[in-house]
Structures are given as C-alpha cells and as structure tokens.
C-alpha atoms as a printed R data frame, in Angstrom:
    type eleno elety resid chain resno      x       y       z
1   ATOM     1    CA   MET     A     1 38.383 -27.167  -9.296
2   ATOM     2    CA   GLY     A     2 35.861 -24.986  -7.500
3   ATOM     3    CA   ARG     A     3 32.544 -24.327  -9.059
4   ATOM     4    CA   LEU     A     4 33.398 -20.417  -9.066
5   ATOM     5    CA   ASP     A     5 36.991 -20.732  -9.831
6   ATOM     6    CA   GLY     A     6 38.361 -17.605 -11.584
7   ATOM     7    CA   ARG     A     7 34.895 -15.653 -10.953
8   ATOM     8    CA   VAL     A     8 34.417 -12.389  -9.197
9   ATOM     9    CA   ALA     A     9 31.427 -11.723  -6.822
10  ATOM    10    CA   LEU     A    10 30.392  -8.941  -5.365
11  ATOM    11    CA   ILE     A    11 28.221  -9.502  -2.255
12  ATOM    12    CA   THR     A    12 26.421  -6.465  -0.401
13  ATOM    13    CA   GLY     A    13 25.341  -6.549   3.101
14  ATOM    14    CA   SER     A    14 28.466  -9.064   3.490
15  ATOM    15    CA   SER     A    15 29.694  -8.413   7.225
16  ATOM    16    CA   SER     A    16 27.229 -10.446   8.643
17  ATOM    17    CA   GLY     A    17 24.552 -12.956   8.522
18  ATOM    18    CA   ILE     A    18 23.565 -14.355   5.191
19  ATOM    19    CA   GLY     A    19 25.750 -11.919   3.145
20  ATOM    20    CA   ALA     A    20 29.110 -12.985   5.392
21  ATOM    21    CA   ALA     A    21 27.943 -16.842   4.806
22  ATOM    22    CA   CYS     A    22 27.690 -16.345   0.954
23  ATOM    23    CA   ALA     A    23 31.086 -14.772   0.981
24  ATOM    24    CA   LEU     A    24 32.662 -17.849   2.931
25  ATOM    25    CA   ARG     A    25 30.864 -20.247   0.590
26  ATOM    26    CA   PHE     A    26 31.710 -18.397  -2.510
27  ATOM    27    CA   ALA     A    27 35.518 -18.263  -1.391
28  ATOM    28    CA   GLU     A    28 35.596 -21.891  -0.351
29  ATOM    29    CA   GLU     A    29 34.326 -22.401  -4.155
30  ATOM    30    CA   GLY     A    30 37.575 -20.381  -5.462
31  ATOM    31    CA   ALA     A    31 35.715 -16.969  -6.169
32  ATOM    32    CA   CYS     A    32 37.342 -13.589  -5.736
33  ATOM    33    CA   VAL     A    33 35.329 -12.105  -2.881
34  ATOM    34    CA   ALA     A    34 34.187  -8.363  -2.800
35  ATOM    35    CA   GLY     A    35 32.044  -6.891  -0.063
36  ATOM    36    CA   PHE     A    36 30.029  -4.057   0.304
37  ATOM    37    CA   ASP     A    37 28.500  -2.871   3.541
38  ATOM    38    CA   LEU     A    38 27.570   0.025   5.908
39  ATOM    39    CA   ASN     A    39 29.454  -1.986   8.766
40  ATOM    40    CA   GLU     A    40 33.135  -2.468   8.598
41  ATOM    41    CA   ALA     A    41 33.991  -6.416   8.208
42  ATOM    42    CA   THR     A    42 34.772  -7.851  11.644
43  ATOM    43    CA   GLU     A    43 35.842 -11.404  12.853
44  ATOM    44    CA   GLY     A    44 33.983 -14.011  11.925
45  ATOM    45    CA   ASP     A    45 32.957 -15.322   8.538
46  ATOM    46    CA   TRP     A    46 33.980 -12.722   6.326
47  ATOM    47    CA   GLU     A    47 37.394 -12.578   7.902
48  ATOM    48    CA   GLN     A    48 37.685 -16.540   7.013
49  ATOM    49    CA   ALA     A    49 36.337 -16.045   3.470
50  ATOM    50    CA   THR     A    50 38.981 -13.098   2.502
51  ATOM    51    CA   ARG     A    51 41.691 -15.591   3.817
52  ATOM    52    CA   GLN     A    52 40.342 -17.938   1.365
53  ATOM    53    CA   ALA     A    53 39.763 -16.172  -1.750
54  ATOM    54    CA   VAL     A    54 42.496 -15.496  -4.404
55  ATOM    55    CA   ASP     A    55 41.905 -11.806  -3.978
56  ATOM    56    CA   SER     A    56 39.258 -10.147  -2.114
57  ATOM    57    CA   CYS     A    57 38.315  -6.502  -1.305
58  ATOM    58    CA   PHE     A    58 35.781  -4.718   0.994
59  ATOM    59    CA   GLN     A    59 33.893  -1.442   0.492
60  ATOM    60    CA   VAL     A    60 32.069   0.362   3.365
61  ATOM    61    CA   GLY     A    61 29.104   2.595   2.123
62  ATOM    62    CA   ASP     A    62 25.277   2.678   2.076
63  ATOM    63    CA   VAL     A    63 23.347   0.808  -0.907
64  ATOM    64    CA   ARG     A    64 21.074   3.899  -0.807
65  ATOM    65    CA   ASP     A    65 23.887   6.041  -1.628
66  ATOM    66    CA   ASP     A    66 24.143   6.379  -5.499
67  ATOM    67    CA   GLN     A    67 27.427   7.982  -5.671
68  ATOM    68    CA   ALA     A    68 28.757   5.498  -2.680
69  ATOM    69    CA   VAL     A    69 27.311   2.535  -4.891
70  ATOM    70    CA   ALA     A    70 29.003   3.712  -8.143
71  ATOM    71    CA   ALA     A    71 32.380   4.329  -6.742
72  ATOM    72    CA   ALA     A    72 32.352   0.726  -5.048
73  ATOM    73    CA   VAL     A    73 31.233  -0.938  -8.032
74  ATOM    74    CA   ARG     A    74 33.942   0.927  -9.979
75  ATOM    75    CA   ALA     A    75 36.435   0.286  -7.466
76  ATOM    76    CA   VAL     A    76 36.251  -3.474  -7.701
77  ATOM    77    CA   HIS     A    77 35.980  -3.499 -11.539
78  ATOM    78    CA   GLU     A    78 39.342  -1.803 -11.309
79  ATOM    79    CA   ARG     A    79 40.859  -4.117  -9.005
80  ATOM    80    CA   LEU     A    80 39.684  -7.470 -10.090
81  ATOM    81    CA   GLY     A    81 38.635  -6.875 -13.799
82  ATOM    82    CA   ARG     A    82 35.330  -8.036 -13.781
83  ATOM    83    CA   ILE     A    83 32.076  -8.795 -11.746
84  ATOM    84    CA   ASP     A    84 30.710 -12.103 -12.569
85  ATOM    85    CA   VAL     A    85 28.170 -12.588  -9.495
86  ATOM    86    CA   LEU     A    86 26.199  -9.906  -7.672
87  ATOM    87    CA   VAL     A    87 24.572 -11.061  -4.294
88  ATOM    88    CA   ASN     A    88 21.994  -8.068  -3.220
89  ATOM    89    CA   SER     A    89 21.920  -9.483   0.504
90  ATOM    90    CA   ALA     A    90 21.801  -6.287   2.277
91  ATOM    91    CA   GLY     A    91 18.474  -5.455   4.019
92  ATOM    92    CA   VAL     A    92 16.895  -4.569   7.010
93  ATOM    93    CA   GLY     A    93 13.594  -5.810   8.966
94  ATOM    94    CA   ALA     A    94 11.104  -3.468  10.195
95  ATOM    95    CA   GLY     A    95  7.272  -2.847   9.983
96  ATOM    96    CA   GLY     A    96  4.162  -2.139  11.857
97  ATOM    97    CA   PRO     A    97  0.600  -1.625  10.975
98  ATOM    98    CA   VAL     A    98  0.197   0.936   8.030
99  ATOM    99    CA   HIS     A    99 -1.666   3.455  10.351
100 ATOM   100    CA   GLN     A   100  0.932   3.167  12.891
101 ATOM   101    CA   ILE     A   101  4.478   3.203  10.928
102 ATOM   102    CA   GLU     A   102  6.137   6.430  10.463
103 ATOM   103    CA   PRO     A   103  6.745   7.493   6.993
104 ATOM   104    CA   ALA     A   104 10.207   8.033   7.494
105 ATOM   105    CA   GLU     A   105 10.838   4.282   8.863
106 ATOM   106    CA   TRP     A   106  8.608   3.169   5.935
107 ATOM   107    CA   ASP     A   107 11.256   5.213   3.553
108 ATOM   108    CA   ARG     A   108 14.245   3.557   5.172
109 ATOM   109    CA   VAL     A   109 13.083  -0.112   4.787
110 ATOM   110    CA   LEU     A   110 11.824   0.597   1.088
111 ATOM   111    CA   ASP     A   111 14.935   2.371   0.346
112 ATOM   112    CA   ILE     A   112 17.512   0.009   1.728
113 ATOM   113    CA   ASN     A   113 15.713  -3.304   0.857
114 ATOM   114    CA   LEU     A   114 14.353  -2.152  -2.796
115 ATOM   115    CA   ARG     A   115 16.213   0.953  -3.936
116 ATOM   116    CA   GLY     A   116 19.398  -0.428  -2.760
117 ATOM   117    CA   THR     A   117 18.639  -3.693  -4.759
118 ATOM   118    CA   PHE     A   118 18.021  -1.059  -7.525
119 ATOM   119    CA   LEU     A   119 21.092   0.747  -7.409
120 ATOM   120    CA   VAL     A   120 23.653  -1.855  -6.887
121 ATOM   121    CA   SER     A   121 21.911  -3.678 -10.098
122 ATOM   122    CA   ARG     A   122 21.988  -0.705 -12.037
123 ATOM   123    CA   HIS     A   123 25.711  -0.140 -11.797
124 ATOM   124    CA   VAL     A   124 26.898  -3.867 -12.066
125 ATOM   125    CA   ILE     A   125 24.514  -4.673 -15.003
126 ATOM   126    CA   PRO     A   126 26.768  -2.555 -17.693
127 ATOM   127    CA   ILE     A   127 29.796  -4.304 -16.362
128 ATOM   128    CA   MET     A   128 28.278  -7.903 -17.073
129 ATOM   129    CA   LEU     A   129 26.596  -6.251 -20.328
130 ATOM   130    CA   GLU     A   130 30.140  -5.745 -21.637
131 ATOM   131    CA   GLN     A   131 31.939  -8.721 -20.540
132 ATOM   132    CA   GLY     A   132 29.171 -11.117 -22.002
133 ATOM   133    CA   GLY     A   133 27.042 -12.136 -19.144
134 ATOM   134    CA   GLY     A   134 26.792 -13.144 -15.235
135 ATOM   135    CA   SER     A   135 24.443 -13.967 -12.517
136 ATOM   136    CA   ILE     A   136 22.377 -11.530 -10.230
137 ATOM   137    CA   ILE     A   137 20.938 -12.572  -7.099
138 ATOM   138    CA   HIS     A   138 18.729 -10.821  -4.986
139 ATOM   139    CA   LEU     A   139 17.872 -11.654  -1.342
140 ATOM   140    CA   ALA     A   140 14.164 -11.313  -0.905
141 ATOM   141    CA   SER     A   141 12.108 -13.418   1.540
142 ATOM   142    CA   VAL     A   142  9.293 -15.678   2.173
143 ATOM   143    CA   GLU     A   143  7.311 -12.331   3.162
144 ATOM   144    CA   GLY     A   144  7.906 -11.437  -0.339
145 ATOM   145    CA   ILE     A   145  5.694 -14.440  -1.296
146 ATOM   146    CA   GLU     A   146  2.964 -14.354   1.254
147 ATOM   147    CA   GLY     A   147  2.068 -11.719   3.959
148 ATOM   148    CA   PHE     A   148  2.912 -11.686   7.813
149 ATOM   149    CA   GLU     A   149  1.140  -9.747  10.539
150 ATOM   150    CA   CYS     A   150  2.388  -6.120  10.900
151 ATOM   151    CA   GLY     A   151  5.300  -6.577   8.155
152 ATOM   152    CA   SER     A   152  3.832  -3.782   5.863
153 ATOM   153    CA   ALA     A   153  6.949  -2.146   4.902
154 ATOM   154    CA   TYR     A   154  9.041  -5.333   4.941
155 ATOM   155    CA   ASN     A   155  6.579  -7.092   3.226
156 ATOM   156    CA   ALA     A   156  6.206  -4.731   0.493
157 ATOM   157    CA   SER     A   157  9.889  -4.244   0.158
158 ATOM   158    CA   LYS     A   158 10.325  -7.766  -0.421
159 ATOM   159    CA   GLY     A   159  7.377  -8.651  -2.677
160 ATOM   160    CA   ALA     A   160  8.826  -5.781  -4.976
161 ATOM   161    CA   VAL     A   161 12.014  -7.268  -5.071
162 ATOM   162    CA   VAL     A   162 10.481 -10.528  -6.429
163 ATOM   163    CA   LEU     A   163  8.749  -8.830  -9.298
164 ATOM   164    CA   LEU     A   164 11.898  -6.607  -9.923
165 ATOM   165    CA   THR     A   165 13.675 -10.104 -10.293
166 ATOM   166    CA   ARG     A   166 11.256 -11.341 -12.753
167 ATOM   167    CA   ASN     A   167 11.261  -8.026 -15.016
168 ATOM   168    CA   MET     A   168 15.307  -8.062 -15.169
169 ATOM   169    CA   ALA     A   169 14.981 -12.027 -16.259
170 ATOM   170    CA   ILE     A   170 13.006 -10.587 -18.930
171 ATOM   171    CA   ASP     A   171 14.971  -7.802 -19.994
172 ATOM   172    CA   TYR     A   172 18.551  -9.238 -19.642
173 ATOM   173    CA   GLY     A   173 18.289 -13.111 -20.197
174 ATOM   174    CA   ARG     A   174 19.012 -12.842 -23.852
175 ATOM   175    CA   LEU     A   175 22.170 -10.755 -23.109
176 ATOM   176    CA   GLY     A   176 23.391 -13.437 -20.647
177 ATOM   177    CA   ILE     A   177 22.820 -12.412 -17.309
178 ATOM   178    CA   ARG     A   178 20.460 -14.478 -15.207
179 ATOM   179    CA   VAL     A   179 18.555 -13.103 -12.426
180 ATOM   180    CA   ASN     A   180 17.074 -14.915  -9.543
181 ATOM   181    CA   ALA     A   181 15.522 -14.258  -5.786
182 ATOM   182    CA   ILE     A   182 16.038 -16.426  -2.876
183 ATOM   183    CA   CYS     A   183 13.189 -16.438  -0.448
184 ATOM   184    CA   PRO     A   184 14.528 -17.621   2.896
185 ATOM   185    CA   GLY     A   185 12.529 -18.423   5.801
186 ATOM   186    CA   PHE     A   186 13.275 -17.204   9.315
187 ATOM   187    CA   ILE     A   187 17.037 -17.630   9.379
188 ATOM   188    CA   ASP     A   188 19.121 -17.610  12.632
189 ATOM   189    CA   THR     A   189 20.881 -14.343  12.142
190 ATOM   190    CA   PRO     A   190 21.648 -11.244  13.927
191 ATOM   191    CA   LEU     A   191 18.618  -9.429  12.328
192 ATOM   192    CA   LEU     A   192 16.318 -12.075  13.517
193 ATOM   193    CA   GLN     A   193 17.817 -12.252  16.920
194 ATOM   194    CA   ALA     A   194 17.433  -8.457  17.247
195 ATOM   195    CA   LEU     A   195 13.661  -8.497  16.406
196 ATOM   196    CA   LEU     A   196 12.665 -11.971  18.020
197 ATOM   197    CA   GLU     A   197 15.332 -12.132  21.195
198 ATOM   198    CA   THR     A   198 13.063 -10.706  24.035
199 ATOM   199    CA   PRO     A   199 11.330 -12.323  26.610
200 ATOM   200    CA   GLU     A   200  7.928 -10.869  25.513
201 ATOM   201    CA   LEU     A   201  8.585 -12.351  22.281
202 ATOM   202    CA   GLU     A   202  9.351 -16.192  23.475
203 ATOM   203    CA   GLU     A   203  6.100 -17.556  22.450
204 ATOM   204    CA   VAL     A   204  5.855 -15.713  19.241
205 ATOM   205    CA   ARG     A   205  9.314 -16.986  18.344
206 ATOM   206    CA   ASP     A   206  8.574 -20.720  19.196
207 ATOM   207    CA   ARG     A   207  5.159 -20.399  17.013
208 ATOM   208    CA   ILE     A   208  7.441 -19.081  14.258
209 ATOM   209    CA   ARG     A   209  9.800 -21.620  14.495
210 ATOM   210    CA   GLU     A   210  7.148 -24.166  14.739
211 ATOM   211    CA   ALA     A   211  5.503 -22.783  11.537
212 ATOM   212    CA   HIS     A   212  8.601 -24.280   9.264
213 ATOM   213    CA   GLN     A   213  7.956 -27.902   8.734
214 ATOM   214    CA   LEU     A   214 11.507 -28.805   9.548
215 ATOM   215    CA   GLY     A   215 10.747 -27.422  13.123
216 ATOM   216    CA   ARG     A   216 13.640 -25.089  13.253
217 ATOM   217    CA   PHE     A   217 14.918 -21.706  12.083
218 ATOM   218    CA   GLY     A   218 17.363 -21.906   9.091
219 ATOM   219    CA   ARG     A   219 21.014 -21.299   8.980
220 ATOM   220    CA   PRO     A   220 22.815 -18.667   7.079
221 ATOM   221    CA   ARG     A   221 25.013 -21.180   5.438
222 ATOM   222    CA   GLU     A   222 21.838 -23.017   3.902
223 ATOM   223    CA   ILE     A   223 21.091 -19.732   2.202
224 ATOM   224    CA   ALA     A   224 24.499 -19.429   0.786
225 ATOM   225    CA   ASN     A   225 24.315 -22.953  -0.557
226 ATOM   226    CA   THR     A   226 21.477 -21.979  -2.891
227 ATOM   227    CA   ALA     A   227 22.993 -18.630  -3.601
228 ATOM   228    CA   LEU     A   228 26.100 -20.694  -4.787
229 ATOM   229    CA   PHE     A   229 24.051 -22.924  -6.888
230 ATOM   230    CA   LEU     A   230 22.536 -19.923  -8.634
231 ATOM   231    CA   ALA     A   231 25.918 -18.358  -9.099
232 ATOM   232    CA   SER     A   232 27.190 -21.475 -10.648
233 ATOM   233    CA   ASP     A   233 27.135 -23.201 -14.284
234 ATOM   234    CA   GLU     A   234 25.027 -25.472 -12.623
235 ATOM   235    CA   ALA     A   235 21.887 -23.115 -12.602
236 ATOM   236    CA   SER     A   236 22.432 -22.243 -16.390
237 ATOM   237    CA   PHE     A   237 18.832 -22.415 -17.260
238 ATOM   238    CA   VAL     A   238 17.506 -21.066 -13.884
239 ATOM   239    CA   THR     A   239 16.343 -17.318 -14.414
240 ATOM   240    CA   GLY     A   240 13.310 -15.219 -12.989
241 ATOM   241    CA   ALA     A   241 12.708 -17.816 -10.189
242 ATOM   242    CA   ALA     A   242 12.105 -16.868  -6.766
243 ATOM   243    CA   ILE     A   243 13.015 -19.598  -4.824
244 ATOM   244    CA   PRO     A   244 11.824 -20.314  -1.252
245 ATOM   245    CA   VAL     A   245 14.400 -21.873   1.171
246 ATOM   246    CA   ASP     A   246 12.308 -21.880   3.841
247 ATOM   247    CA   GLY     A   247 12.047 -25.349   5.700
248 ATOM   248    CA   GLY     A   248  8.737 -25.875   4.412
249 ATOM   249    CA   TYR     A   249  7.137 -22.450   5.842
250 ATOM   250    CA   THR     A   250  5.469 -21.744   2.969
251 ATOM   251    CA   ALA     A   251  4.266 -25.232   1.917
252 ATOM   252    CA   GLY     A   252  1.142 -25.180   4.144
253 ATOM   253    CA   HIS     A   253 -0.184 -25.319   7.736
254 ATOM   254    CA   ARG     A   254 -0.102 -27.819  10.426
255 ATOM   255    CA   PHE     A   255 -3.307 -28.364  12.837
256 ATOM   256    CA   GLY     A   256 -2.463 -31.748  14.719
257 ATOM   257    CA   ILE     A   257 -4.169 -33.946  12.370
258 ATOM   258    CA   ALA     A   258 -0.587 -35.712  11.492
259 ATOM   259    CA   ARG     A   259 -0.277 -36.344  15.243
260 ATOM   260    CA   LEU     A   260 -3.713 -38.113  15.197
261 ATOM   261    CA   SER     A   261 -2.621 -40.201  12.182
262 ATOM   262    CA   GLY     A   262  0.797 -41.294  14.150
263 ATOM   263    CA   LEU     A   263  3.123 -39.287  11.974
264 ATOM   264    CA   GLU     A   264  4.806 -37.524  15.019
C-alpha cells in the first residue's frame, strides 16, 4: 500500500529538478501523476515516474498563461477524474540589486514564481472544493524567509509565496484544503548549477554550501520526501506552514567557535 494510492497529483515544473523528483516520489507511493511544464519531459526522473504511475499525463505550457493553465487543469481533471494534490514547483532564479535589475526581468521572475503559483491554484481549487478537499504544496525558498544579497526579485517572489500560503490556509482550511509551503535551502538542481557553476563563482559556491549546517547542498529527493509527507494523510493536521528543508541554513551562523571547543 502506497501513501498516495488512488490519488491524482498535478505537479508544475515537473520536467526537471525538484518537480521531477516529486513526480517520481509520488508515483512510487501509488499516485497518478500529471505534469505541467514549459519544457517537454525528457529522459530522467519524469520518465521513470510515468512508468511507475497507474496513469499519467504531461501537459506542455506556461504557468504565466491563464488560458493554458485552465486548459491543462481541465485536461487532467477530465482524464483522471480528480486532483487531490497540487505541487507548485515551477520557478526561476534571478535577481540583482534593485537599481540594476531591468523591469522586464523583475516581471518575469514575479510572473513565474508568484503569478504562476496563483494561476494554477486558482484553477485547481474549484475541483478540490467540489470533491471535498485536497492538499496544495507551494515551493517557496529559504530566500522567502530571509534575505540573500542581490536576490531582490527572487526574494520578493518567494516571500510572497510564503504569505500567500498562509492566506490560502486560512481561506480554505475549513473546506478541507490544506495549503503548505516548502522552503528549500540550496538544492543541487540544474537551476542551481546554471547560477553557480562558473569559475568566478567557485568561492561563492563553497561559502554557500558551508552555510548549510550539514555542510552540503540538498538533493531534490529530500525536498520530494517532504512534499510526499505534506500530500499524505500523515500531515492531516498541518496547514499554513512554511517548512525549511535546508540542512540548517536558516538555523544560524558558524564563526569557528565550535572548532575551538573540539566539535569539528
């Protein structure tokens, strides 16, 4: 018996990274997995997930496009009959100091990370209300909890997702819909690699990695495991939470005192 047997999960940003890891993990636990992404699903985690799912479908589209989102949600509902879990994983990372970031780039980041989360939720919630409940999981970030240098647009978008999560939990909790956010630390995904895998950022990458108290970057499956918990009945009393899954990144800071005490 899987923890998601008989349930339908719609996952955005599902062709790679955390979204793909969620698709695979949910399928392993018996869910019918439907994906929505701007990019076609390719070989890798999504392919493995679809082979293990009871049924599955993949829609190509942009979370910023209200009509495309509506059509995709409708197609999933018509084919699979219900939507029990929504994971809003689609996102981009970008930023810069406020006086340097172009308005078009600011809009792009906010549109994908925040507007996309709103639009997909907007079209899924009526289905969940009709069927009597569901679980919505937003992918926020530790950068939605605390600031990060030159992260203006990304920080703003993820901070807004955290507060949107709490608002939705208030609005829909008594109607059977739980809404939570996961705030990952820095996870080893293609997105992180694209941002940090350059020679000039090697020292920065090392310092960010060491800022996690476990001394490493996270893995997509570790975020997917938390999403699985939030999607399952094991989290039946959890709503409105913004859960850091960050290897201790937001726990505090290290200055070398532990080494003097013999703890390293």
